[in-house]
C-alpha positions in Angstrom: 29.6 -81.6 83.7 27.8 -79.1 86.0 27.9 -75.3 85.1 28.0 -72.4 87.7 26.1 -69.3 86.7 28.9 -66.5 86.6 29.0 -64.0 89.7 31.0 -61.6 90.4 32.6 -61.5 93.8 35.1 -63.0 95.8 34.8 -66.6 97.8 33.7 -66.3 101.5 36.9 -67.4 102.6 38.5 -64.2 100.9 36.1 -61.7 102.9 36.0 -63.1 106.4 40.2 -62.9 105.8 40.0 -59.4 104.7 41.2 -56.9 107.6 39.7 -54.3 105.7 36.0 -55.6 105.5 33.2 -54.4 108.7 31.8 -58.0 109.3 28.9 -58.3 111.9 26.0 -60.5 111.9 23.3 -58.1 112.0 24.6 -56.1 108.9 25.7 -59.2 106.6 27.0 -62.8 108.0 23.3 -63.6 109.0 21.9 -63.1 105.7 25.2 -64.9 104.3 24.7 -67.8 106.7 20.8 -67.7 105.3 21.7 -67.7 101.8 23.9 -70.8 102.4 21.4 -73.0 104.1 18.8 -72.1 101.2 21.1 -73.2 98.6 21.9 -76.4 100.7 18.2 -77.4 101.1 17.5 -76.9 97.5 20.0 -79.6 96.9 18.9 -82.0 99.6 15.1 -81.6 98.9 15.5 -82.5 94.9 13.9 -85.8 94.1 17.0 -87.8 94.2 19.3 -85.4 96.8 22.4 -83.9 95.8 25.4 -84.2 98.4 27.8 -81.6 98.2 30.5 -83.1 100.4 32.9 -80.2 99.8 31.4 -77.3 101.5 33.8 -74.7 103.2 34.2 -71.1 102.9 36.4 -71.5 99.7 33.4 -72.9 97.9 30.8 -70.4 98.4 30.9 -67.3 96.3 29.7 -64.4 97.6 28.2 -61.2 95.3 29.6 -57.6 96.0 26.4 -56.9 97.3 27.6 -58.5 100.6 29.9 -55.7 101.3 27.1 -53.3 101.5 25.3 -52.5 104.7 21.9 -53.1 102.7 19.1 -55.9 102.4 20.6 -57.2 99.1 20.9 -60.9 99.7 24.0 -62.6 99.0 24.8 -64.2 95.8 25.9 -67.8 96.4 27.2 -70.4 93.9 28.3 -73.8 95.1 31.5 -74.8 93.8 33.2 -78.6 93.7 30.0 -80.2 93.2 31.8 -82.6 91.2 32.7 -84.3 94.4 29.1 -85.9 94.6 29.7 -88.7 92.7 34.0 -89.0 92.9 36.9 -89.6 95.5 36.7 -86.4 97.5 40.3 -85.1 97.7 41.2 -84.6 101.6 44.1 -82.6 102.5 45.3 -81.6 105.7 44.3 -77.9 104.9 40.6 -78.9 104.2 40.0 -81.9 106.8 38.5 -79.6 109.1 35.2 -78.8 107.2 34.7 -82.8 106.6 32.6 -84.7 108.9 33.9 -87.5 110.7 31.9 -90.2 109.3 33.6 -89.3 105.6 37.2 -89.1 106.9 36.7 -92.7 108.4 35.5 -94.0 104.9 32.3 -94.7 106.3 29.9 -95.3 103.6 27.2 -94.8 105.3 27.6 -90.7 105.2 24.3 -88.7 103.9 22.8 -85.3 103.5 24.1 -84.9 107.6 27.5 -84.5 106.5 26.8 -81.4 104.4 25.0 -80.0 108.3 28.5 -80.6 110.0 30.3 -78.8 106.9 28.0 -76.2 107.6 28.7 -75.8 111.0 32.1 -75.4 110.5 31.5 -72.4 108.4 29.2 -70.8 110.8 32.2 -71.2 113.2 34.2 -69.4 110.7 31.4 -66.6 110.6 31.9 -66.1 114.3 35.4 -66.2 114.2 37.2 -65.2 111.1 39.8 -67.8 111.7 40.7 -71.1 110.2 39.3 -74.3 111.8 41.7 -76.8 113.1 40.5 -80.2 113.8 42.0 -81.7 117.1 41.5 -85.5 117.1 37.8 -86.0 116.8 36.7 -82.6 118.2 35.2 -79.6 116.7 36.7 -76.3 117.5 35.4 -74.3 120.4 32.7 -71.7 119.6 33.6 -68.3 120.8 30.5 -68.3 123.5 31.9 -64.8 125.0 31.6 -62.8 121.7 28.5 -64.6 120.1 24.6 -64.8 120.8 24.0 -67.9 123.1 21.5 -69.5 120.2 24.2 -69.3 117.5 26.5 -71.4 119.7 23.9 -73.5 120.1 23.2 -74.2 116.5 26.4 -74.7 116.0 27.1 -77.6 118.4 23.6 -78.9 116.8 25.3 -79.1 113.6 28.7 -80.6 114.7 27.1 -83.4 116.7 26.8 -87.0 115.9 22.7 -86.4 115.7 22.4 -83.1 113.2 19.1 -81.5 112.1 18.3 -81.3 108.8 18.3 -77.6 106.7 15.3 -77.0 107.2 15.3 -76.7 110.6 19.1 -74.5 110.8 17.2 -72.4 108.1 13.8 -71.8 110.6 16.3 -71.5 113.5 18.4 -68.7 111.4 15.1 -67.1 110.4 14.1 -66.9 113.8 15.8 -67.1 117.1 19.2 -66.2 115.7 17.7 -63.2 113.8 16.0 -62.0 116.9 19.1 -62.3 118.8 21.2 -60.1 116.7 18.8 -57.5 115.8 18.6 -56.8 119.8 20.1 -54.2 121.8 23.1 -56.9 122.0 23.9 -56.9 118.7 25.4 -56.3 116.1 27.8 -58.6 117.0 30.8 -57.7 114.8 33.5 -60.3 114.0 37.5 -59.2 113.9 39.8 -60.7 111.5 42.5 -61.9 114.1 46.2 -60.3 112.6 47.7 -63.7 113.7 45.6 -65.7 111.5 47.6 -67.8 108.8 45.4 -67.9 106.0 47.4 -66.9 103.3 48.7 -70.9 103.3 45.1 -72.7 103.0 43.2 -70.8 99.9 
């Protein structure tokens, strides 16, 4: 039995698909990505590494501080951790977040499978859209609206050879942070009115 600390707030999915939210990478999304990364790094660096295997925006809980333009850090709770030792339920609605090696029932999955899922969460945070799997291909990143370094990090996460969360965290705190704080920022993300998000959460 795994018990999560109670947290007031809502899922990252709900925030990303709320048209009334004013989301930018400078004001809140970068810090959210850092918090998620730190949480996953903690799981993976335990004496016996803990794999999440169900990391997606519906399973990331954000405190109300996230919606404020301040330096408060988002409070993340990771749900569905019971899936680390059980059969992972895969549906048409959730398969886009799941690493290819898990979808093909490859028994040699590892911490890098969570890195793939994190990459898809980054894509969600850059598009406010629902990821869809096109065969073996991951969704294309919106390179015309987001910093190049964030695009590079996304493709690192969803490639066959993926970095670990320590590498990702360092890049988020340095090069991505520098990019979103530049004059090109704040990199707002708008929810598409055509998004069919109500059918998935």
